[in-house]
N, CA, C and O atoms as a GROMACS GRO file, in nm:
protein
  592
    1UNK      N    1  -0.768   0.691  -1.242
    1UNK     CA    2  -0.721   0.728  -1.328
    1UNK      C    3  -0.692   0.838  -1.412
    1UNK      O    4  -0.608   0.925  -1.435
    2UNK      N    5  -0.811   0.787  -1.451
    2UNK     CA    6  -0.836   0.901  -1.601
    2UNK      C    7  -0.826   1.051  -1.579
    2UNK      O    8  -0.775   1.136  -1.652
    3UNK      N    9  -0.916   1.071  -1.402
    3UNK     CA   10  -0.857   1.181  -1.346
    3UNK      C   11  -0.700   1.251  -1.347
    3UNK      O   12  -0.664   1.368  -1.341
    4UNK      N   13  -0.634   1.140  -1.354
    4UNK     CA   14  -0.496   1.186  -1.312
    4UNK      C   15  -0.402   1.194  -1.427
    4UNK      O   16  -0.280   1.206  -1.414
    5UNK      N   17  -0.470   1.187  -1.549
    5UNK     CA   18  -0.392   1.204  -1.671
    5UNK      C   19  -0.455   1.317  -1.668
    5UNK      O   20  -0.361   1.382  -1.712
    6UNK      N   21  -0.556   1.414  -1.650
    6UNK     CA   22  -0.572   1.528  -1.706
    6UNK      C   23  -0.554   1.620  -1.580
    6UNK      O   24  -0.593   1.732  -1.613
    7UNK      N   25  -0.509   1.620  -1.438
    7UNK     CA   26  -0.533   1.684  -1.345
    7UNK      C   27  -0.390   1.776  -1.381
    7UNK      O   28  -0.297   1.717  -1.437
    8UNK      N   29  -0.381   1.873  -1.357
    8UNK     CA   30  -0.262   1.951  -1.348
    8UNK      C   31  -0.206   2.031  -1.224
    8UNK      O   32  -0.114   2.113  -1.222
    9UNK      N   33  -0.265   1.996  -1.146
    9UNK     CA   34  -0.246   2.086  -1.017
    9UNK      C   35  -0.191   1.991  -0.888
    9UNK      O   36  -0.109   2.026  -0.803
   10UNK      N   37  -0.278   1.827  -0.899
   10UNK     CA   38  -0.225   1.794  -0.745
   10UNK      C   39  -0.063   1.751  -0.766
   10UNK      O   40   0.001   1.710  -0.863
   11UNK      N   41  -0.033   1.778  -0.644
   11UNK     CA   42   0.118   1.764  -0.694
   11UNK      C   43   0.173   1.605  -0.586
   11UNK      O   44   0.273   1.538  -0.607
   12UNK      N   45   0.074   1.583  -0.480
   12UNK     CA   46   0.109   1.448  -0.409
   12UNK      C   47  -0.044   1.380  -0.385
   12UNK      O   48  -0.156   1.430  -0.367
   13UNK      N   49   0.008   1.234  -0.395
   13UNK     CA   50  -0.126   1.153  -0.416
   13UNK      C   51  -0.106   1.041  -0.292
   13UNK      O   52  -0.008   0.967  -0.302
   14UNK      N   53  -0.184   1.027  -0.187
   14UNK     CA   54  -0.144   0.913  -0.081
   14UNK      C   55  -0.268   0.818  -0.080
   14UNK      O   56  -0.379   0.851  -0.039
   15UNK      N   57  -0.230   0.684  -0.135
   15UNK     CA   58  -0.305   0.596  -0.199
   15UNK      C   59  -0.302   0.450  -0.084
   15UNK      O   60  -0.363   0.344  -0.092
   16UNK      N   61  -0.213   0.495   0.011
   16UNK     CA   62  -0.232   0.366   0.126
   16UNK      C   63  -0.325   0.296   0.168
   16UNK      O   64  -0.430   0.356   0.146
   17UNK      N   65  -0.352   0.167   0.234
   17UNK     CA   66  -0.428   0.112   0.257
   17UNK      C   67  -0.543   0.105   0.158
   17UNK      O   68  -0.655   0.103   0.210
   18UNK      N   69  -0.539   0.102   0.057
   18UNK     CA   70  -0.657   0.064  -0.074
   18UNK      C   71  -0.634  -0.039  -0.162
   18UNK      O   72  -0.675  -0.032  -0.278
   19UNK      N   73  -0.563  -0.148  -0.115
   19UNK     CA   74  -0.554  -0.289  -0.124
   19UNK      C   75  -0.534  -0.250  -0.328
   19UNK      O   76  -0.592  -0.319  -0.411
   20UNK      N   77  -0.470  -0.167  -0.354
   20UNK     CA   78  -0.440  -0.167  -0.525
   20UNK      C   79  -0.344  -0.264  -0.530
   20UNK      O   80  -0.241  -0.265  -0.461
   21UNK      N   81  -0.389  -0.382  -0.647
   21UNK     CA   82  -0.314  -0.502  -0.677
   21UNK      C   83  -0.248  -0.406  -0.791
   21UNK      O   84  -0.254  -0.285  -0.811
   22UNK      N   85  -0.177  -0.521  -0.861
   22UNK     CA   86  -0.073  -0.519  -0.984
   22UNK      C   87  -0.172  -0.442  -1.081
   22UNK      O   88  -0.142  -0.330  -1.122
   23UNK      N   89  -0.330  -0.525  -1.132
   23UNK     CA   90  -0.366  -0.484  -1.200
   23UNK      C   91  -0.399  -0.316  -1.190
   23UNK      O   92  -0.356  -0.233  -1.270
   24UNK      N   93  -0.477  -0.290  -1.084
   24UNK     CA   94  -0.491  -0.150  -1.021
   24UNK      C   95  -0.340  -0.042  -1.073
   24UNK      O   96  -0.356   0.068  -1.125
   25UNK      N   97  -0.240  -0.085  -1.054
   25UNK     CA   98  -0.110  -0.046  -1.040
   25UNK      C   99  -0.083   0.012  -1.231
   25UNK      O  100  -0.049   0.122  -1.275
   26UNK      N  101  -0.123  -0.139  -1.315
   26UNK     CA  102  -0.123  -0.073  -1.448
   26UNK      C  103  -0.236   0.033  -1.484
   26UNK      O  104  -0.225   0.091  -1.592
   27UNK      N  105  -0.298   0.049  -1.434
   27UNK     CA  106  -0.407   0.177  -1.474
   27UNK      C  107  -0.354   0.311  -1.451
   27UNK      O  108  -0.348   0.406  -1.529
   28UNK      N  109  -0.299   0.298  -1.282
   28UNK     CA  110  -0.263   0.388  -1.246
   28UNK      C  111  -0.085   0.459  -1.323
   28UNK      O  112  -0.036   0.571  -1.338
   29UNK      N  113  -0.050   0.340  -1.347
   29UNK     CA  114   0.076   0.368  -1.477
   29UNK      C  115   0.064   0.407  -1.574
   29UNK      O  116   0.164   0.444  -1.636
   30UNK      N  117  -0.048   0.416  -1.626
   30UNK     CA  118  -0.090   0.464  -1.788
   30UNK      C  119  -0.089   0.580  -1.752
   30UNK      O  120  -0.016   0.657  -1.814
   31UNK      N  121  -0.181   0.640  -1.624
   31UNK     CA  122  -0.203   0.784  -1.560
   31UNK      C  123  -0.079   0.852  -1.588
   31UNK      O  124  -0.063   0.951  -1.660
   32UNK      N  125   0.017   0.779  -1.514
   32UNK     CA  126   0.147   0.823  -1.450
   32UNK      C  127   0.273   0.859  -1.606
   32UNK      O  128   0.386   0.907  -1.616
   33UNK      N  129   0.188   0.811  -1.687
   33UNK     CA  130   0.254   0.807  -1.808
   33UNK      C  131   0.267   0.961  -1.890
   33UNK      O  132   0.360   1.000  -1.960
   34UNK      N  133   0.130   1.037  -1.853
   34UNK     CA  134   0.074   1.118  -1.910
   34UNK      C  135   0.078   1.261  -1.791
   34UNK      O  136   0.082   1.373  -1.842
   35UNK      N  137   0.077   1.254  -1.676
   35UNK     CA  138   0.051   1.305  -1.540
   35UNK      C  139   0.199   1.430  -1.551
   35UNK      O  140   0.317   1.395  -1.551
   36UNK      N  141   0.157   1.557  -1.560
   36UNK     CA  142   0.273   1.633  -1.559
   36UNK      C  143   0.299   1.725  -1.448
   36UNK      O  144   0.378   1.819  -1.451
   37UNK      N  145   0.213   1.684  -1.337
   37UNK     CA  146   0.226   1.754  -1.204
   37UNK      C  147   0.261   1.685  -1.052
   37UNK      O  148   0.294   1.743  -0.948
   38UNK      N  149   0.245   1.564  -1.073
   38UNK     CA  150   0.268   1.498  -0.934
   38UNK      C  151   0.422   1.439  -0.956
   38UNK      O  152   0.506   1.397  -1.036
   39UNK      N  153   0.388   1.474  -0.804
   39UNK     CA  154   0.600   1.523  -0.743
   39UNK      C  155   0.569   1.383  -0.653
   39UNK      O  156   0.635   1.294  -0.708
   40UNK      N  157   0.498   1.329  -0.540
   40UNK     CA  158   0.494   1.244  -0.448
   40UNK      C  159   0.368   1.130  -0.496
   40UNK      O  160   0.256   1.166  -0.534
   41UNK      N  161   0.400   1.026  -0.488
   41UNK     CA  162   0.297   0.888  -0.463
   41UNK      C  163   0.366   0.802  -0.378
   41UNK      O  164   0.484   0.767  -0.383
   42UNK      N  165   0.268   0.769  -0.290
   42UNK     CA  166   0.256   0.708  -0.210
   42UNK      C  167   0.172   0.577  -0.186
   42UNK      O  168   0.059   0.598  -0.143
   43UNK      N  169   0.209   0.440  -0.207
   43UNK     CA  170   0.147   0.346  -0.204
   43UNK      C  171   0.153   0.218  -0.142
   43UNK      O  172   0.122   0.108  -0.188
   44UNK      N  173   0.202   0.252  -0.021
   44UNK     CA  174   0.244   0.166   0.094
   44UNK      C  175   0.090   0.135   0.116
   44UNK      O  176  -0.014   0.198   0.101
   45UNK      N  177   0.132  -0.021   0.170
   45UNK     CA  178  -0.002  -0.088   0.232
   45UNK      C  179  -0.059  -0.130   0.119
   45UNK      O  180  -0.181  -0.112   0.110
   46UNK      N  181  -0.012  -0.172   0.044
   46UNK     CA  182  -0.094  -0.249  -0.070
   46UNK      C  183  -0.041  -0.371  -0.133
   46UNK      O  184   0.032  -0.455  -0.082
   47UNK      N  185  -0.096  -0.367  -0.265
   47UNK     CA  186  -0.113  -0.570  -0.295
   47UNK      C  187   0.002  -0.527  -0.425
   47UNK      O  188   0.008  -0.624  -0.501
   48UNK      N  189   0.062  -0.452  -0.457
   48UNK     CA  190   0.156  -0.416  -0.549
   48UNK      C  191   0.174  -0.553  -0.598
   48UNK      O  192   0.089  -0.591  -0.679
   49UNK      N  193   0.281  -0.644  -0.562
   49UNK     CA  194   0.396  -0.688  -0.584
   49UNK      C  195   0.509  -0.682  -0.707
   49UNK      O  196   0.517  -0.575  -0.768
   50UNK      N  197   0.586  -0.780  -0.742
   50UNK     CA  198   0.644  -0.745  -0.839
   50UNK      C  199   0.620  -0.727  -0.963
   50UNK      O  200   0.686  -0.659  -1.041
   51UNK      N  201   0.489  -0.809  -0.991
   51UNK     CA  202   0.418  -0.773  -1.114
   51UNK      C  203   0.346  -0.640  -1.162
   51UNK      O  204   0.340  -0.605  -1.281
   52UNK      N  205   0.290  -0.568  -1.053
   52UNK     CA  206   0.263  -0.423  -1.053
   52UNK      C  207   0.389  -0.310  -1.024
   52UNK      O  208   0.368  -0.193  -0.992
   53UNK      N  209   0.518  -0.369  -1.041
   53UNK     CA  210   0.660  -0.308  -1.000
   53UNK      C  211   0.713  -0.286  -1.170
   53UNK      O  212   0.772  -0.190  -1.221
   54UNK      N  213   0.670  -0.406  -1.227
   54UNK     CA  214   0.664  -0.363  -1.405
   54UNK      C  215   0.613  -0.328  -1.466
   54UNK      O  216   0.652  -0.339  -1.582
   55UNK      N  217   0.453  -0.241  -1.433
   55UNK     CA  218   0.380  -0.154  -1.460
   55UNK      C  219   0.411  -0.003  -1.434
   55UNK      O  220   0.366   0.090  -1.501
   56UNK      N  221   0.485   0.005  -1.342
   56UNK     CA  222   0.494   0.134  -1.284
   56UNK      C  223   0.678   0.134  -1.333
   56UNK      O  224   0.738   0.241  -1.344
   57UNK      N  225   0.727   0.036  -1.350
   57UNK     CA  226   0.852   0.090  -1.416
   57UNK      C  227   0.810   0.142  -1.572
   57UNK      O  228   0.882   0.234  -1.611
   58UNK      N  229   0.731   0.109  -1.645
   58UNK     CA  230   0.728   0.154  -1.760
   58UNK      C  231   0.699   0.301  -1.743
   58UNK      O  232   0.764   0.391  -1.796
   59UNK      N  233   0.593   0.316  -1.663
   59UNK     CA  234   0.580   0.488  -1.626
   59UNK      C  235   0.713   0.578  -1.543
   59UNK      O  236   0.763   0.687  -1.571
   60UNK      N  237   0.731   0.518  -1.476
   60UNK     CA  238   0.889   0.548  -1.484
   60UNK      C  239   0.972   0.606  -1.585
   60UNK      O  240   1.026   0.715  -1.606
   61UNK      N  241   0.962   0.485  -1.645
   61UNK     CA  242   1.054   0.579  -1.813
   61UNK      C  243   1.033   0.680  -1.854
   61UNK      O  244   1.124   0.750  -1.899
   62UNK      N  245   0.883   0.724  -1.848
   62UNK     CA  246   0.861   0.829  -1.936
   62UNK      C  247   0.781   0.909  -1.823
   62UNK      O  248   0.716   0.999  -1.877
   63UNK      N  249   0.766   0.908  -1.709
   63UNK     CA  250   0.733   1.039  -1.625
   63UNK      C  251   0.833   1.136  -1.579
   63UNK      O  252   0.932   1.079  -1.534
   64UNK      N  253   0.838   1.244  -1.575
   64UNK     CA  254   0.927   1.370  -1.552
   64UNK      C  255   0.905   1.434  -1.434
   64UNK      O  256   0.983   1.520  -1.396
   65UNK      N  257   0.817   1.406  -1.376
   65UNK     CA  258   0.763   1.449  -1.204
   65UNK      C  259   0.798   1.429  -1.152
   65UNK      O  260   0.885   1.490  -1.090
   66UNK      N  261   0.750   1.308  -1.132
   66UNK     CA  262   0.757   1.209  -0.971
   66UNK      C  263   0.915   1.191  -0.906
   66UNK      O  264   1.015   1.130  -0.946
   67UNK      N  265   0.890   1.266  -0.802
   67UNK     CA  266   1.027   1.272  -0.739
   67UNK      C  267   1.043   1.178  -0.620
   67UNK      O  268   1.151   1.133  -0.582
   68UNK      N  269   0.911   1.150  -0.557
   68UNK     CA  270   0.940   0.984  -0.452
   68UNK      C  271   0.834   0.917  -0.468
   68UNK      O  272   0.717   0.954  -0.462
   69UNK      N  273   0.878   0.818  -0.490
   69UNK     CA  274   0.794   0.703  -0.500
   69UNK      C  275   0.765   0.568  -0.380
   69UNK      O  276   0.839   0.471  -0.397
   70UNK      N  277   0.668   0.559  -0.268
   70UNK     CA  278   0.675   0.504  -0.159
   70UNK      C  279   0.611   0.356  -0.193
   70UNK      O  280   0.489   0.348  -0.209
   71UNK      N  281   0.678   0.265  -0.203
   71UNK     CA  282   0.637   0.137  -0.225
   71UNK      C  283   0.641   0.005  -0.088
   71UNK      O  284   0.615  -0.115  -0.094
   72UNK      N  285   0.688   0.099   0.033
   72UNK     CA  286   0.663   0.009   0.164
   72UNK      C  287   0.522  -0.098   0.179
   72UNK      O  288   0.413  -0.085   0.125
   73UNK      N  289   0.561  -0.189   0.258
   73UNK     CA  290   0.464  -0.322   0.213
   73UNK      C  291   0.388  -0.350   0.135
   73UNK      O  292   0.270  -0.344   0.172
   74UNK      N  293   0.412  -0.390   0.004
   74UNK     CA  294   0.386  -0.454  -0.122
   74UNK      C  295   0.396  -0.586  -0.161
   74UNK      O  296   0.348  -0.639  -0.261
   75UNK      N  297   0.481  -0.648  -0.050
   75UNK     CA  298   0.507  -0.771  -0.125
   75UNK      C  299   0.596  -0.788  -0.256
   75UNK      O  300   0.581  -0.873  -0.343
   76UNK      N  301   0.694  -0.686  -0.251
   76UNK     CA  302   0.778  -0.678  -0.372
   76UNK      C  303   0.909  -0.726  -0.366
   76UNK      O  304   1.000  -0.671  -0.305
   77UNK      N  305   0.918  -0.829  -0.430
   77UNK     CA  306   1.037  -0.909  -0.441
   77UNK      C  307   1.145  -0.898  -0.525
   77UNK      O  308   1.124  -0.819  -0.617
   78UNK      N  309   1.260  -0.952  -0.528
   78UNK     CA  310   1.399  -0.906  -0.640
   78UNK      C  311   1.317  -0.901  -0.750
   78UNK      O  312   1.337  -0.791  -0.802
   79UNK      N  313   1.234  -0.964  -0.813
   79UNK     CA  314   1.160  -0.967  -0.941
   79UNK      C  315   1.137  -0.825  -0.983
   79UNK      O  316   1.158  -0.776  -1.094
   80UNK      N  317   1.086  -0.762  -0.869
   80UNK     CA  318   0.998  -0.653  -0.850
   80UNK      C  319   1.139  -0.513  -0.903
   80UNK      O  320   1.136  -0.423  -0.987
   81UNK      N  321   1.237  -0.555  -0.814
   81UNK     CA  322   1.380  -0.484  -0.856
   81UNK      C  323   1.393  -0.462  -0.957
   81UNK      O  324   1.395  -0.350  -1.009
   82UNK      N  325   1.411  -0.630  -1.037
   82UNK     CA  326   1.462  -0.604  -1.157
   82UNK      C  327   1.369  -0.504  -1.235
   82UNK      O  328   1.426  -0.409  -1.290
   83UNK      N  329   1.251  -0.514  -1.245
   83UNK     CA  330   1.184  -0.428  -1.347
   83UNK      C  331   1.184  -0.269  -1.240
   83UNK      O  332   1.132  -0.175  -1.300
   84UNK      N  333   1.215  -0.248  -1.154
   84UNK     CA  334   1.241  -0.074  -1.102
   84UNK      C  335   1.419  -0.083  -1.189
   84UNK      O  336   1.442   0.018  -1.254
   85UNK      N  337   1.486  -0.146  -1.191
   85UNK     CA  338   1.603  -0.115  -1.188
   85UNK      C  339   1.618  -0.073  -1.346
   85UNK      O  340   1.701   0.004  -1.392
   86UNK      N  341   1.541  -0.126  -1.400
   86UNK     CA  342   1.515  -0.100  -1.580
   86UNK      C  343   1.494   0.025  -1.572
   86UNK      O  344   1.570   0.087  -1.647
   87UNK      N  345   1.396   0.117  -1.489
   87UNK     CA  346   1.315   0.219  -1.511
   87UNK      C  347   1.442   0.320  -1.445
   87UNK      O  348   1.487   0.411  -1.515
   88UNK      N  349   1.477   0.303  -1.353
   88UNK     CA  350   1.591   0.383  -1.263
   88UNK      C  351   1.707   0.421  -1.372
   88UNK      O  352   1.753   0.536  -1.365
   89UNK      N  353   1.749   0.348  -1.453
   89UNK     CA  354   1.853   0.318  -1.577
   89UNK      C  355   1.842   0.456  -1.661
   89UNK      O  356   1.934   0.522  -1.708
   90UNK      N  357   1.664   0.487  -1.669
   90UNK     CA  358   1.660   0.577  -1.746
   90UNK      C  359   1.568   0.698  -1.670
   90UNK      O  360   1.569   0.810  -1.719
   91UNK      N  361   1.509   0.676  -1.576
   91UNK     CA  362   1.459   0.784  -1.517
   91UNK      C  363   1.497   0.872  -1.472
   91UNK      O  364   1.561   0.820  -1.380
   92UNK      N  365   1.520   1.028  -1.456
   92UNK     CA  366   1.627   1.132  -1.430
   92UNK      C  367   1.550   1.217  -1.313
   92UNK      O  368   1.594   1.320  -1.263
   93UNK      N  369   1.448   1.165  -1.287
   93UNK     CA  370   1.346   1.277  -1.201
   93UNK      C  371   1.360   1.206  -1.052
   93UNK      O  372   1.415   1.273  -0.965
   94UNK      N  373   1.306   1.058  -1.017
   94UNK     CA  374   1.284   1.018  -0.899
   94UNK      C  375   1.441   1.070  -0.796
   94UNK      O  376   1.555   1.065  -0.841
   95UNK      N  377   1.407   1.112  -0.667
   95UNK     CA  378   1.504   1.123  -0.618
   95UNK      C  379   1.498   1.040  -0.482
   95UNK      O  380   1.599   1.014  -0.417
   96UNK      N  381   1.377   1.004  -0.447
   96UNK     CA  382   1.342   0.883  -0.348
   96UNK      C  383   1.276   0.801  -0.382
   96UNK      O  384   1.196   0.819  -0.474
   97UNK      N  385   1.295   0.639  -0.292
   97UNK     CA  386   1.242   0.541  -0.342
   97UNK      C  387   1.262   0.455  -0.191
   97UNK      O  388   1.362   0.417  -0.131
   98UNK      N  389   1.138   0.445  -0.166
   98UNK     CA  390   1.136   0.352  -0.043
   98UNK      C  391   1.045   0.213  -0.071
   98UNK      O  392   0.929   0.184  -0.100
   99UNK      N  393   1.162   0.154  -0.044
   99UNK     CA  394   1.063  -0.004  -0.090
   99UNK      C  395   1.106  -0.125   0.113
   99UNK      O  396   1.134  -0.243   0.133
  100UNK      N  397   1.092  -0.036   0.180
  100UNK     CA  398   1.117  -0.077   0.332
  100UNK      C  399   1.002  -0.204   0.348
  100UNK      O  400   0.892  -0.164   0.310
  101UNK      N  401   0.999  -0.326   0.389
  101UNK     CA  402   0.903  -0.379   0.470
  101UNK      C  403   0.884  -0.455   0.291
  101UNK      O  404   0.790  -0.422   0.218
  102UNK      N  405   0.968  -0.534   0.259
  102UNK     CA  406   0.922  -0.593   0.118
  102UNK      C  407   0.950  -0.759   0.138
  102UNK      O  408   0.914  -0.821   0.238
  103UNK      N  409   1.018  -0.815   0.029
  103UNK     CA  410   1.098  -0.940  -0.003
  103UNK      C  411   1.154  -0.970  -0.099
  103UNK      O  412   1.143  -1.061  -0.182
  104UNK      N  413   1.265  -0.828  -0.075
  104UNK     CA  414   1.375  -0.843  -0.154
  104UNK      C  415   1.476  -0.928  -0.087
  104UNK      O  416   1.496  -0.946   0.033
  105UNK      N  417   1.542  -0.981  -0.204
  105UNK     CA  418   1.692  -1.032  -0.165
  105UNK      C  419   1.810  -0.993  -0.164
  105UNK      O  420   1.834  -0.879  -0.202
  106UNK      N  421   1.900  -1.068  -0.127
  106UNK     CA  422   2.051  -0.995  -0.195
  106UNK      C  423   2.014  -0.988  -0.345
  106UNK      O  424   2.034  -0.873  -0.383
  107UNK      N  425   1.965  -1.071  -0.452
  107UNK     CA  426   1.959  -1.060  -0.581
  107UNK      C  427   1.887  -0.943  -0.589
  107UNK      O  428   1.951  -0.846  -0.630
  108UNK      N  429   1.781  -0.927  -0.564
  108UNK     CA  430   1.704  -0.745  -0.548
  108UNK      C  431   1.830  -0.638  -0.545
  108UNK      O  432   1.839  -0.539  -0.617
  109UNK      N  433   1.914  -0.676  -0.456
  109UNK     CA  434   2.030  -0.562  -0.427
  109UNK      C  435   2.088  -0.542  -0.553
  109UNK      O  436   2.127  -0.434  -0.597
  110UNK      N  437   2.093  -0.666  -0.617
  110UNK     CA  438   2.200  -0.674  -0.728
  110UNK      C  439   2.160  -0.578  -0.828
  110UNK      O  440   2.219  -0.482  -0.877
  111UNK      N  441   2.007  -0.645  -0.852
  111UNK     CA  442   1.952  -0.515  -1.008
  111UNK      C  443   1.906  -0.406  -0.947
  111UNK      O  444   1.852  -0.327  -1.024
  112UNK      N  445   1.911  -0.371  -0.820
  112UNK     CA  446   1.914  -0.171  -0.803
  112UNK      C  447   2.074  -0.141  -0.786
  112UNK      O  448   2.088  -0.019  -0.788
  113UNK      N  449   2.186  -0.200  -0.772
  113UNK     CA  450   2.254  -0.195  -0.798
  113UNK      C  451   2.337  -0.143  -0.942
  113UNK      O  452   2.427  -0.060  -0.952
  114UNK      N  453   2.280  -0.213  -1.032
  114UNK     CA  454   2.283  -0.229  -1.151
  114UNK      C  455   2.287  -0.066  -1.204
  114UNK      O  456   2.360   0.008  -1.270
  115UNK      N  457   2.166  -0.063  -1.135
  115UNK     CA  458   2.099   0.094  -1.176
  115UNK      C  459   2.146   0.190  -1.118
  115UNK      O  460   2.122   0.303  -1.162
  116UNK      N  461   2.226   0.174  -1.003
  116UNK     CA  462   2.261   0.283  -0.937
  116UNK      C  463   2.405   0.326  -0.973
  116UNK      O  464   2.456   0.436  -0.952
  117UNK      N  465   2.472   0.196  -1.043
  117UNK     CA  466   2.608   0.267  -1.123
  117UNK      C  467   2.545   0.381  -1.211
  117UNK      O  468   2.612   0.485  -1.211
  118UNK      N  469   2.445   0.383  -1.276
  118UNK     CA  470   2.423   0.496  -1.372
  118UNK      C  471   2.320   0.584  -1.380
  118UNK      O  472   2.314   0.667  -1.470
  119UNK      N  473   2.240   0.572  -1.296
  119UNK     CA  474   2.130   0.725  -1.207
  119UNK      C  475   2.174   0.807  -1.135
  119UNK      O  476   2.200   0.773  -1.019
  120UNK      N  477   2.194   0.926  -1.172
  120UNK     CA  478   2.245   1.017  -1.088
  120UNK      C  479   2.141   1.144  -1.005
  120UNK      O  480   2.168   1.257  -0.967
  121UNK      N  481   2.039   1.078  -1.000
  121UNK     CA  482   1.971   1.176  -0.937
  121UNK      C  483   1.921   1.100  -0.808
  121UNK      O  484   1.912   1.162  -0.702
  122UNK      N  485   1.886   0.952  -0.816
  122UNK     CA  486   1.806   0.897  -0.665
  122UNK      C  487   1.925   0.912  -0.533
  122UNK      O  488   2.036   0.864  -0.507
  123UNK      N  489   1.818   1.020  -0.460
  123UNK     CA  490   1.914   1.044  -0.348
  123UNK      C  491   1.917   0.944  -0.199
  123UNK      O  492   1.993   0.930  -0.103
  124UNK      N  493   1.807   0.896  -0.238
  124UNK     CA  494   1.722   0.826  -0.081
  124UNK      C  495   1.650   0.708  -0.187
  124UNK      O  496   1.562   0.713  -0.274
  125UNK      N  497   1.750   0.582  -0.120
  125UNK     CA  498   1.666   0.421  -0.138
  125UNK      C  499   1.633   0.385   0.027
  125UNK      O  500   1.724   0.426   0.099
  126UNK      N  501   1.563   0.343   0.072
  126UNK     CA  502   1.480   0.307   0.194
  126UNK      C  503   1.471   0.127   0.131
  126UNK      O  504   1.395   0.083   0.044
  127UNK      N  505   1.586   0.048   0.216
  127UNK     CA  506   1.560  -0.120   0.220
  127UNK      C  507   1.523  -0.163   0.331
  127UNK      O  508   1.504  -0.285   0.321
  128UNK      N  509   1.497  -0.117   0.457
  128UNK     CA  510   1.540  -0.150   0.581
  128UNK      C  511   1.414  -0.252   0.541
  128UNK      O  512   1.327  -0.238   0.454
  129UNK      N  513   1.436  -0.368   0.642
  129UNK     CA  514   1.311  -0.468   0.684
  129UNK      C  515   1.321  -0.559   0.558
  129UNK      O  516   1.206  -0.580   0.517
  130UNK      N  517   1.389  -0.604   0.501
  130UNK     CA  518   1.423  -0.702   0.367
  130UNK      C  519   1.496  -0.801   0.395
  130UNK      O  520   1.513  -0.828   0.514
  131UNK      N  521   1.542  -0.860   0.317
  131UNK     CA  522   1.585  -0.957   0.317
  131UNK      C  523   1.726  -0.973   0.252
  131UNK      O  524   1.781  -1.078   0.219
  132UNK      N  525   1.773  -0.841   0.240
  132UNK     CA  526   1.938  -0.809   0.165
  132UNK      C  527   2.043  -0.913   0.190
  132UNK      O  528   2.106  -0.967   0.098
  133UNK      N  529   2.060  -0.942   0.333
  133UNK     CA  530   2.191  -0.990   0.364
  133UNK      C  531   2.298  -0.910   0.357
  133UNK      O  532   2.278  -0.792   0.326
  134UNK      N  533   2.429  -0.955   0.382
  134UNK     CA  534   2.568  -0.934   0.372
  134UNK      C  535   2.590  -0.934   0.203
  134UNK      O  536   2.658  -0.844   0.152
  135UNK      N  537   2.542  -1.018   0.137
  135UNK     CA  538   2.617  -1.034  -0.010
  135UNK      C  539   2.508  -0.883  -0.116
  135UNK      O  540   2.552  -0.821  -0.213
  136UNK      N  541   2.386  -0.868  -0.058
  136UNK     CA  542   2.293  -0.782  -0.133
  136UNK      C  543   2.409  -0.636  -0.082
  136UNK      O  544   2.484  -0.574  -0.158
  137UNK      N  545   2.388  -0.612   0.083
  137UNK     CA  546   2.492  -0.503   0.113
  137UNK      C  547   2.641  -0.460   0.000
  137UNK      O  548   2.675  -0.356  -0.055
  138UNK      N  549   2.706  -0.618   0.004
  138UNK     CA  550   2.822  -0.568  -0.100
  138UNK      C  551   2.794  -0.545  -0.213
  138UNK      O  552   2.894  -0.506  -0.274
  139UNK      N  553   2.693  -0.549  -0.281
  139UNK     CA  554   2.652  -0.523  -0.470
  139UNK      C  555   2.626  -0.410  -0.427
  139UNK      O  556   2.703  -0.338  -0.491
  140UNK      N  557   2.532  -0.304  -0.315
  140UNK     CA  558   2.532  -0.203  -0.307
  140UNK      C  559   2.628  -0.132  -0.288
  140UNK      O  560   2.641  -0.035  -0.362
  141UNK      N  561   2.734  -0.158  -0.175
  141UNK     CA  562   2.850  -0.112  -0.154
  141UNK      C  563   2.927  -0.047  -0.308
  141UNK      O  564   2.957   0.066  -0.346
  142UNK      N  565   2.933  -0.145  -0.351
  142UNK     CA  566   3.018  -0.149  -0.485
  142UNK      C  567   2.963  -0.077  -0.544
  142UNK      O  568   3.036   0.017  -0.574
  143UNK      N  569   2.838  -0.066  -0.589
  143UNK     CA  570   2.759   0.039  -0.671
  143UNK      C  571   2.769   0.184  -0.662
  143UNK      O  572   2.773   0.273  -0.747
  144UNK      N  573   2.774   0.177  -0.457
  144UNK     CA  574   2.775   0.354  -0.458
  144UNK      C  575   2.946   0.386  -0.449
  144UNK      O  576   3.000   0.487  -0.402
  145UNK      N  577   2.999   0.290  -0.500
  145UNK     CA  578   3.152   0.382  -0.511
  145UNK      C  579   3.169   0.418  -0.655
  145UNK      O  580   3.276   0.460  -0.700
  146UNK      N  581   3.059   0.401  -0.725
  146UNK     CA  582   3.056   0.427  -0.868
  146UNK      C  583   2.977   0.510  -0.881
  146UNK      O  584   3.015   0.599  -0.956
  147UNK      N  585   2.865   0.524  -0.834
  147UNK     CA  586   2.801   0.626  -0.831
  147UNK      C  587   2.852   0.770  -0.746
  147UNK      O  588   2.856   0.783  -0.624
  148UNK      N  589   2.876   0.831  -0.809
  148UNK     CA  590   2.963   0.977  -0.761
  148UNK      C  591   2.909   1.115  -0.790
  148UNK      O  592   2.972   1.214  -0.754
   0.00000   0.00000   0.00000
């Protein structure tokens, strides 16, 4: 993460299948707060969990360059969506968030829908293969009526 803090040329970083835990996410997030070049971060197939989302959320509130974040297969629950939602209400650069194959329920959709009512930059949100249910779809649908 120290190298990422000072690197000015790297625009895409793929760290999938690296066993990154929430603790590792904490260090990565510290670098993201400072980095000014990274556009895409692929963290799928790690062990980030909702706790890791807490750290990523803090970075997303500050980072001005990241446009794509892939968090597929990370054991993220609705609690993780609560943290991400807080960041999405502030972040103005992220356009793509991939949360496919996690453990997100309708409650997580409710958190994300609150962010979607405010966020005007996110254009792609992947929630495929989660536990969203009809209620979760309702929350998202209502938010998308507002987000135009």
